[in-house]
Backbone as CSV, one residue per row, in Angstrom:
resi,resn,N_x,N_y,N_z,CA_x,CA_y,CA_z,C_x,C_y,C_z
1,MET,53.136,145.522,-25.947,52.939,146.250,-24.930,52.201,145.308,-23.518
2,ILE,52.470,145.366,-22.656,52.430,145.318,-21.375,50.991,146.184,-20.976
3,THR,49.767,145.347,-21.465,48.559,145.877,-19.981,49.458,145.216,-18.322
4,LEU,48.955,146.380,-17.792,48.771,145.594,-16.063,47.298,146.280,-15.429
5,LEU,48.041,144.907,-14.808,45.780,144.588,-14.516,45.523,145.129,-12.791
6,GLU,44.404,145.504,-12.635,44.027,146.073,-11.295,44.528,144.912,-10.530
7,LYS,44.688,146.191,-9.181,44.917,143.861,-8.699,43.379,144.157,-7.611
8,ALA,42.237,144.617,-8.245,40.325,144.612,-7.314,40.247,143.500,-8.714
9,VAL,40.372,144.012,-10.031,40.376,143.300,-10.661,40.667,141.758,-10.970
10,ILE,42.051,141.918,-10.590,42.641,140.166,-10.160,42.388,139.927,-9.225
11,GLY,41.297,140.405,-8.634,40.789,139.348,-7.302,39.538,139.079,-7.760
12,MET,38.915,140.478,-7.699,37.286,139.378,-8.482,37.064,138.546,-9.352
13,ALA,38.157,138.260,-10.293,37.848,137.422,-11.557,38.385,136.322,-10.704
14,LEU,39.590,135.935,-9.357,40.194,135.137,-9.469,38.700,134.240,-8.024
15,LEU,38.121,135.446,-7.526,36.947,134.931,-6.303,35.725,134.421,-7.641
16,ARG,35.978,134.535,-8.725,35.003,134.093,-9.849,35.336,132.772,-9.999
17,LEU,36.743,132.759,-10.781,37.361,131.236,-11.216,36.761,130.364,-10.409
18,LEU,37.508,130.363,-8.633,37.188,129.551,-7.974,35.301,129.219,-7.062
19,SER,34.482,130.715,-7.932,33.072,129.823,-7.735,32.868,129.403,-8.509
20,GLY,33.005,129.375,-9.270,32.658,128.188,-11.251,33.274,126.703,-11.132
21,GLY,34.890,126.898,-10.097,35.045,126.113,-10.176,34.166,125.288,-8.940
22,ILE,33.462,125.529,-7.898,33.182,124.798,-6.800,31.362,124.217,-7.321
23,GLU,30.876,125.285,-8.399,29.764,124.252,-9.156,30.412,123.318,-10.301
24,ILE,31.314,123.073,-10.639,31.455,122.734,-11.400,31.411,121.289,-10.914
25,PHE,31.892,121.344,-10.061,32.244,119.686,-9.144,30.915,119.934,-8.580
26,ALA,30.841,120.658,-7.499,29.281,120.258,-7.388,28.244,119.155,-8.304
27,ALA,28.360,119.858,-9.567,27.863,118.981,-10.519,27.960,117.820,-11.095
28,PHE,29.295,117.500,-10.593,30.086,116.632,-11.398,29.251,115.004,-9.595
29,LEU,29.377,115.841,-8.329,28.723,115.767,-6.838,27.678,114.933,-7.351
30,MET,26.318,115.835,-7.837,25.184,115.219,-7.995,24.902,113.932,-9.343
31,ILE,25.736,114.735,-10.314,25.739,112.977,-10.852,26.740,111.831,-10.678
32,ARG,28.135,112.304,-9.811,28.461,110.626,-8.596,27.265,110.112,-7.981
33,PHE,26.472,110.687,-7.514,25.277,110.502,-6.189,23.950,110.458,-6.918
34,ASN,24.242,110.769,-7.692,22.853,110.222,-8.525,21.351,110.107,-7.586
35,GLU,21.330,110.919,-6.661,20.351,110.743,-5.996,19.991,112.088,-6.054
36,VAL,18.741,112.642,-6.098,17.127,113.753,-6.266,17.519,114.448,-4.621
37,GLU,17.608,113.565,-3.614,17.880,114.215,-2.726,19.089,115.051,-2.086
38,LYS,19.808,113.882,-2.559,21.195,114.488,-2.431,21.764,115.237,-3.563
39,ALA,21.034,115.588,-4.146,21.907,116.613,-5.340,21.255,117.417,-4.281
40,LEU,19.995,118.089,-4.221,19.168,119.029,-3.983,20.267,119.920,-2.755
41,ILE,20.732,118.525,-1.395,21.528,118.722,-1.137,23.091,119.842,-1.286
42,ILE,23.471,119.179,-2.459,24.115,120.239,-3.010,24.214,121.126,-3.439
43,ASN,23.044,121.291,-4.346,22.385,122.245,-4.911,21.963,123.640,-3.621
44,SER,21.460,123.128,-2.624,21.170,124.043,-1.671,22.829,124.591,-0.670
45,SER,23.366,124.266,-1.115,24.925,124.046,-0.265,25.558,125.564,-1.302
46,LEU,25.262,125.462,-2.543,25.557,126.646,-3.237,24.517,127.694,-3.414
47,ALA,23.736,127.740,-2.863,22.986,128.400,-2.728,23.703,129.730,-2.182
48,LEU,24.290,128.932,-0.959,24.704,129.817,0.111,26.053,130.430,-0.227
49,ILE,26.783,129.863,-0.808,28.065,130.380,-1.745,27.837,131.396,-2.656
50,GLY,26.836,131.464,-3.139,26.729,132.561,-4.400,26.340,133.672,-3.761
51,PRO,25.393,134.158,-2.793,25.738,135.335,-3.029,26.783,135.650,-1.835
52,MET,27.636,135.160,-1.246,28.455,135.181,-1.284,30.009,135.582,-1.435
53,VAL,29.639,134.937,-2.899,31.376,134.926,-3.333,30.398,136.316,-4.065
54,LEU,29.337,137.021,-4.445,28.751,138.000,-4.881,28.794,139.620,-4.354
55,ILE,28.618,139.496,-2.359,29.727,140.234,-2.141,30.229,140.815,-1.404
56,ILE,31.271,139.626,-1.511,32.464,139.444,-2.066,32.775,140.973,-2.546
57,THR,33.167,140.200,-4.078,33.526,140.516,-5.589,32.770,142.459,-5.727
58,THR,31.799,142.183,-5.322,30.897,144.006,-5.083,32.391,144.947,-4.230
59,THR,32.501,143.969,-2.786,33.034,144.552,-2.066,34.500,144.677,-2.827
60,ILE,35.485,144.149,-3.134,36.652,144.683,-3.796,36.619,145.318,-5.023
61,GLY,35.011,145.087,-6.154,35.731,145.623,-6.744,34.806,147.450,-6.361
62,VAL,34.357,147.889,-5.221,33.992,148.619,-4.502,35.124,149.473,-3.825
63,PHE,35.900,148.479,-3.219,37.537,149.281,-2.590,37.934,149.874,-3.995
64,GLY,38.676,149.205,-5.529,38.354,149.890,-6.220,38.030,150.497,-6.734
65,LEU,37.145,150.708,-6.446,36.611,152.240,-6.829,36.561,153.230,-6.074
66,ALA,37.587,153.351,-4.625,36.867,153.811,-3.394,37.302,155.552,-3.972
67,ASP,38.299,155.435,-4.199,38.569,157.196,-4.748,38.408,157.435,-5.551
68,LYS,36.963,156.956,-6.601,36.959,157.023,-7.723,35.545,157.769,-7.628
69,ILE,34.631,157.435,-6.354,32.810,157.682,-6.233,32.471,158.194,-5.468
70,SER,31.495,158.562,-5.299,31.233,159.750,-4.465,30.272,159.191,-2.898
71,PHE,30.485,158.849,-1.877,29.542,158.524,-0.818,28.517,158.603,-1.145
72,GLY,27.689,159.425,-1.361,26.166,158.444,-2.589,25.856,157.571,-2.971
73,LYS,27.713,158.034,-4.112,27.080,156.200,-4.941,27.493,155.332,-3.812
74,PHE,28.022,154.934,-3.107,28.649,153.906,-2.095,27.130,152.939,-1.507
75,ILE,26.341,154.515,-1.406,24.910,153.833,-0.761,23.973,153.180,-1.116
76,TRP,24.394,153.097,-2.862,23.713,152.644,-3.689,23.846,151.685,-4.083
77,ILE,25.087,152.172,-4.534,25.482,150.638,-4.079,25.802,149.634,-3.700
78,PHE,25.608,149.982,-2.379,24.878,148.935,-0.872,23.388,148.609,-1.228
79,LEU,22.574,149.627,-1.649,21.628,149.674,-1.492,20.777,148.425,-2.167
80,GLY,21.751,148.555,-3.428,21.260,148.080,-5.047,22.069,146.102,-3.987
81,VAL,22.936,146.333,-4.047,22.919,144.404,-3.927,21.936,144.194,-2.291
82,ALA,22.039,145.323,-1.134,20.885,144.484,-0.301,19.464,143.925,-1.030
83,CYS,19.071,144.926,-1.946,17.689,144.453,-2.616,17.944,142.991,-3.513
84,ILE,19.240,142.810,-4.134,19.351,141.311,-4.539,19.291,140.617,-3.825
85,LEU,19.820,140.950,-2.627,19.583,139.723,-1.679,18.373,139.909,-1.225
86,TYR,17.978,140.759,-0.722,15.662,140.378,-0.268,14.897,140.138,-1.149
87,GLY,15.667,139.797,-2.423,15.447,139.088,-3.688,14.616,137.880,-3.303
88,VAL,16.606,137.404,-3.414,16.878,135.372,-3.688,16.461,135.081,-2.694
89,LYS,16.409,136.182,-1.271,16.345,135.091,-0.439,14.731,134.413,0.047
90,SER,15.128,133.362,0.496,13.968,132.328,0.323,13.500,132.293,2.318
91,ASN,12.088,131.992,2.214,10.923,131.943,3.430,11.555,131.352,4.313
């Protein structure tokens, strides 16, 4: 039996795989440089990538559900994402 995957699911999964690859590469860079200062710079760079990936994957998922959910549910989803981003925002 052949299972067809939805385009939104494939896009979200590929973006998460790319994000994971970037995280692993960053870990190798930290080990390679072996300096706390450089490791903090690399880690801070990852802090910028994470929320962007969250927003993009959520957007892809919401567009994939666009015909199945009401406008009110869209508002709740975006409010939830906004709360997450506000919660992890540094001062």
